[in-house]
C-alpha positions, -999 to +999 in steps of 0.1 A: +141-640+521+155-657+490+119-662+477+112-625+483+142-614+463+134-640+436+099-626+432+114-591+432+138-598+403+111-616+384+090-585+386+119-564+375+125-588+346+088-585+336+088-547+336+120-547+315+104-570+290+075-545+287+099-516+282+119-536+256+088-545+236+074-510+238+107-495+224+112-522+197+076-520+184+079-482+182+100-487+151+069-500+133+078-536+132+057-567+137+062-595+163+073-618+135+100-593+123+111-587+159+115-625+163+137-627+132+158-598+145+162-615+178+174-647+161+197-630+136+210-602+159+208-620+192+237-602+209+224-568+200+189-576+213+203-591+246+225-560+250+194-538+246+175-558+272+204-559+297+209-521+293+172-515+300+173-538+330+203-519+344+183-486+338+154-500+357+177-509+386+191-473+383+156-458+388+150-483+416+182-470+433+169-435+429+133-439+441+138-470+462+102-480+455+094-508+430+060-494+419+071-458+415+102-470+397+081-492+374+056-464+366+084-440+359+103-465+337+073-474+316+063-437+312+098-428+300+098-457+276+064-447+263+075-411+257+106-423+238+085-448+219+060-422+208+087-398+195+105-427+178+073-440+162+065-405+148+099-401+134+099-436+118+065-431+102+071-395+089+109-393+086+121-429+080+145-426+109+146-431+146+150-406+174+185-390+172+207-368+194+201-339+169+165-340+179+175-327+213+179-293+197+142-292+191+136-288+229+139-251+224+109-253+200+088-276+221+059-252+220+059-253+182+061-291+182+031-294+205+012-270+184+014-295+155+002-324+176-035-331+180-047-317+214-069-347+219-038-370+217-019-348+242-048-349+266-051-387+263-014-391+270-016-369+301-046-389+314-029-422+307+003-411+326-018-399+355-037-432+356-004-451+357+009-431+386-024-435+405-025-473+399+011-478+409+006-456+440-021-479+453+000-510+444+029-495+463+008-494+495+004-531+494+039-541+483+071-526+496+106-536+485+136-515+495+173-518+485+202-514+508+222-481+506+254-497+495+237-516+467+219-485+455+252-465+453+268-494+435+240-496+409+240-458+404+277-458+397+275-489+374+246-473+355+264-440+349+294-459+338+273-480+314+256-449+300+290-433+293+301-466+277+272-470+254+275-435+239+312-441+233+315-477+222+309-469+185+340-448+185+370-468+172+395-451+196+374-457+227+380-483+254+344-495+249+347-503+212+355-540+222+319-542+235+307-529+202+327-556+184+315-583+208+278-576+201+285-571+164+272-535+165+265-521+131+253-484+132+242-487+095+245-449+089+237-456+053+201-469+062+188-450+092+154-467+090+168-503+091+193-491+118+166-482+143+145-513+135+174-537+142+193-518+168+164-503+186+159-466+196+184-467+225+214-482+207+206-463+175+206-431+195+239-440+211+255-448+178+247-413+165+258-395+197+289-375+198+297-377+161+327-356+154+325-339+119+361-331+115+391-318+135+393-281+139+421-269+116+449-249+134+444-212+129+407-214+121+392-179+125+371-154+107+402-134+098+419-164+082+388-175+064+385-140+050+421-142+036+412-174+018+380-160+004+396-129-009+424-149-025+400-170-045+378-141-054+408-127-072+416-161-088+380-166-099+380-132-114+410-141-136+396-175-145+363-160-155+378-136-181+364-149-214+342-175-198+304-177-204+276-173-179+262-205-166+230-207-187+233-244-196+216-276-185+239-300-166+231-336-158+251-356-132+246-394-136+258-416-108+258-450-124+253-477-097+284-500-095+296-490-130+332-499-134+356-514-159+360-552-152+388-555-178+411-537-154+405-561-125+437-581-118+436-618-124+407-621-149+400-617-186+367-613-203+360-626-238+345-593-249+346-556-238+313-549-220+316-511-223+329-503-258+307-472-263+315-456-229+352-464-235+352-445-268+335-415-251+362-414-225+389-415-252+374-388-274+359-365-249+368-353-214+371-384-193+393-408-173+391-424-139+376-414-106+388-426-072+359-440-053+358-439-015+339-472-014+341-508-026+308-525-031+289-497-014+288-461-002+268-446-031+255-416-011+290-406-002+299-402-038+267-383-044+276-360-015+311-353-027+300-346-063+273-322-052+292-303-025+328-304-037+339-316-003+361-346+003+353-374+028+391-376+033+389-344+055+362-357+078+366-375+110+364-413+114+330-409+132+314-394+101+314-422+075+280-411+060+275-373+057+239-376+043+225-390+075+250-378+101+255-342+089+233-328+061+200-336+079+210-315+109+226-286+090+209-253+087+225-246+053+242-270+028+258-255-002+256-278-032+264-275-070+227-274-079+223-241-060+240-224-090+212-232-113+177-217-119+160-251-114+172-284-100+157-319-096+170-352-082+159-386-095+165-420-079+145-450-092+144-466-058+131-457-023+139-422-011+142-433+025+176-449+020+203-425+031+174-401+041+176-387+005+142-371+007+152-350+037+187-345+023+177-332-011+152-308+006+181-294+026+202-291-005+173-270-020+165-292-049+132-281-064+119-316-068+130-352-058+115-382-076+118-417-062+097-449-063+079-437-031+078-401-042+061-394-075+084-414-098+060-426-125+054-463-132+056-455-169+094-454-165+098-483-142+104-512-166+131-538-158+154-561-178+148-598-176+147-610-139+166-579-127+145-564-098+157-528-104+145-502-128+167-503-160+191-475-168+174-469-202+140-463-184+157-439-160+172-421-189+139-418-206+125-402-175+155-379-172+149-367-208+112-360-200+122-337-171+146-315-191+130-281-195+126-266-229+134-230-219+167-212-219+170-211-181+198-231-165+189-265-150+206-292-130+195-328-128+210-354-104+202-390-114+214-420-094+206-452-111+199-487-096+201-512-125+235-527-115+229-528-078+239-560-060+234-590-057+250-605-088+246-641-079+214-646-098+210-650-135+190-620-144+197-620-181+191-646-208+217-653-236+246-638-216+275-636-241+302-627-215+326-653-203+354-648-178+388-666-175+410-667-145+417-684-112+382-678-098+355-699-083+324-709-102+303-686-081+326-656-086+328-663-123+290-663-125+287-630-106+313-614-129+296-625-160+262-614-147+276-580-138+293-576-172+260-582-189+244-556-167+270-529-174+268-538-211+231-528-210+242-495-193+267-490-221+239-493-247+217-471-226+244-444-226+244-445-264+206-442-264+207-412-240+233-392-258+216-398-292+184-384-277+202-354-262+220-345-295+186-335-309+177-312-280+181-274-288+193-263-254+229-267-244+232-299-223+263-313-206+264-347-191+288-359-163+287-397-160+306-417-134+305-450-116+302-448-079+322-479-069+332-514-080+309-543-070+322-564-042+323-596-063+361-600-067+370-623-038+402-634-056+417-599-054+438-588-025+424-553-018+454-542+001+479-549-026+455-537-054+440-509-033+440-481-059+429-500-090+400-515-071+387-481-064+390-467-099+358-461-118+353-445-153+339-410-158+332-388-188+319-353-196+300-349-228+281-319-244+255-319-271+262-285-287+291-267-270+325-280-280+343-288-249+374-267-243+406-281-259+427-277-227+444-301-203+419-316-180+421-340-151+421-377-162+423-388-126+398-371-103+382-373-069+344-372-069+345-337-054+361-324-086+331-329-110+315-295-103+347-276-112+355-300-141+323-294-159+326-256-155+361-258-169+352-281-197+322-259-208+342-227-203+316-215-178+322-189-150+330-202-116+324-190-080+354-183-058+347-217-042+346-233-076+380-217-083+394-232-052+381-267-061+396-263-096+430-255-080+427-285-057+419-308-086+447-296-108+475-292-082+469-319-055+468-357-055+433-371-052+421-367-016+404-400-007+391-413+027+401-449+020+415-468-009+424-500+010+405-527+029+414-516+064+380-509+078+357-535+094+332-527+066+350-520+033+319-501+020+326-473+044+355-449+050+378-457+079+385-420+087+420-418+074+431-396+046+448-411+016+464-391-011+464-409-045+490-398-070+476-396-106+509-406-123+521-435-102+487-447-091+502-450-056+494-436-021+514-406-010+519-391+024+513-354+033+550-351+039+556-360+002+538-329-009+554-295-016+550-265+006+525-249-018+505-282-020+503-284+018+491-248+020+464-255-006+453-285+014+451-264+045+429-239+027+406-266+016+404-281+051+398-247+066+369-240+042+354-275+046+355-272+084+339-237+081+310-251+060+303-282+080+314-278+116+325-241+119+307-208+119+300-205+082+320-173+077+327-181+041+290-184+034+285-149+048+314-136+026+296-148-006+323-174-012+297-197-026+278-171-046+245-188-040+220-180-067+189-190-048 
């Protein structure tokens, strides 16, 4: 009897191995890569295997037939694998819970698949069932009733656990910590390759966008919309129509190292950019990340929405929200033409799909029509230089009088900084820092010095362009190279990055502007600085920027990953550079914050009433 059960579990183990390999290879990886993943992420791979083994036992408890169970298990895994493979190849992401909404359009999906392939899959499934039917006749293995009930209950409990363990407030989060589960929302392709289709699916299940504000209704949204329609009408008196060309430049890891506590540099690495900030519209932006989270800053700048209002389970809106939205209002929608440029791969953060949802006319990345002509690098730096990106940007500016928007996210100063990319580095750092940290700071300083010179080159080129062009330049976050700094004590300063607004022809308005902003403020700031008309939504964001503290999702190292928001809202006071509580705000400020949260919920998780009421005044 023991031998019989031993053989039985060996057979179950073998079928589980087949299912595991089928699923993992569906993410388009080789056996060598899978071996590396198993060595580097052993706990995650063992978790995947044990979960599949438990699911096989679950099916065995249902059918109480080894061969029927095995056939059903392999077929289910094959179906999941085929869908996952198609998504990985064509969408650079794995199968996700949002894909379940496509069941209603299954006929349209099948119409796009080769009929021969569908026929072959059906024949293959039929052959498996026939084969396993005859095998079953020669080998019978039954489970006891009590054992079957126990396995079913345990399996259901495990399914509930896996889809909730990525939530910080769940009882199953300890399992997630134990296996070192990293959902990697910022890189959906790598997430499914390492975590596998099942765990990746679970990590994206039940994502809460944001809490429903009290009083959310069509009537209350209408009140907010009408209020800001009146405010925008007053603001627009004397303002010009938006017929300009606007460029948003997100400069990768650009920051001011001279402000970092505990160190001193022998030279200022960004003298030109500093002078621009002093003599134009400019100041400091509060970043929601430290060492990462670039796409989050992109999202806020383009939408005017703050990550501080979102739930803890939505740390990366690009991959968790935008890709599944029917409509996504963004600043570029107010222009006749808009393009996005990223001199890297468009699969990261699903930018290719995201920018399509945002209705950009074109998106250029290294894997999507970005020309090699503008791909030169500096020294041993593996990334496209900022100057080359700027050259390409200038080439894409239209020569007509129609309005145009360009979003450029650079890559030159991306990590790592522990290699000597540049020769003749004149920057030296002093302070109580290690040799390795000192080397990284000096390498980083040289890199942003090249960016500083590239900024001078770009603006000199734009001065000679006939059309009105306005540039919004900002750093997305500090690099995570300052190991000597206590991020909790110096939380605010370690999330400050420089920004400026510059125009080639129009003189920027000589009025008070915000020297301390959230990334979500840039759309309204540029319209205010250039005296351009705003939508009711733009008027609301201007009010928020002028009257509220900066609304940030995180300005302290409290999350397990300091690159991502931890879900809590922090309010940063511009004067004191300190964190406030909501209770510290006035009644009017609290009301304004509620208006903002109500609209943000409506646009992302609600019914979209404000969109119907022309709050956004979409031009397209």
